[in-house]
C-alpha positions, 0 to 999 in steps of 0.5 A, a space after each residue: 271519179 276524182 272530181 266526185 271525191 273532192 267535189 262532194 265532200 266540199 258540197 256536203 260541208 257547205 249544204 250541211 251548214 247552209 242547212 244548218 243555218 236555215 234549218 231547211 229540210 230540203 237542205 239537209 236531206 240534199 246534204 244526207 244524200 251526197 253523204 251517202 253518195 259519196 259514201 257508196 261511192 269509196 264503198 265501190 265495189 265492197 257490196 256487202 258495206 255498203 249494203 251494211 251502210 244503207 241498213 244503218 241509214 234506214 235503221 237510223 232514219 227509222 229509230 232515231 227521234 231526229 234522224 236528219 239531224 243525227 246524220 247532220 251531227 254524225 260525220 265531223 265526229 266520225 269522220 275525224 275519229 276514222 280517219 285517228 284510228 287509220 293513222 295510229 294502225 300504221 304505229 302497230 309494230 311490224 307497220 311503217 307509220 304512214 308519215 314515214 311512208 310518204 317521205 320514204 316515197 319522197 326520197 325515192 324509196 330508199 333501202 333505209 330512212 335516216 334514223 332522225 327520218 324515222 324518229 321525226 315521221 314516227 312523231 309527225 304520224 302520232 301527231 297527226 292521230 293527236 289532231 283528228 282526236 282533237 278534232 272529234 272531241 271539238 266537234 263532239 263537244 260543239 254538238 253537246 253544248 254549242 248553238 247549232 250556228 256555231 258548232 256547224 260552222 266549226 264542224 264543218 269548215 273551222 276544223 278543216 281549215 285547221 288541218 292545214 293549219 296543223 300541218 303548217 304548225 308541223 312543218 314549222 317544227 321540221 325547220 326548227 328541229 334542223 336549224 338546232 341539229 344543222 341536218 337538211 329539212 326532212 
């Protein structure tokens, strides 16, 4: 199952990019099939959601003027929006911000993190909400206004490399803050 979780998204992005560049309907159908299998696997054991997903897919195929194209353009916008919502939800009152939870585990689950850690991890959690919203916004703008090859390169490949760059940027900010304050790096 872990192999599917790692390989299916990579396969989807590669197939989607190849389908966009070549215009081959068979590659587009393969990309959509991989996406559906991945989503069904993620919803394993939640049959009402699986049925809802299949109903939405059927509705899209039946009602949309270019359903396969719509199914290709939607994930690069919807996935970052869902990720942003999940991260933002952890910022609600009474919840532990997502990055704080990671740091709490990294430090052996102490009774309480330092105020510096709490302030920093909350800021990084907000930062990641912004990164995901920016990804969705760029992907939507490119889907609407850019040539398909450029949209595909950025939406299916570059934005996911950007996430790694964003993580590196967050680490550089943390190191700079530690140097200024003289504190240990969280």
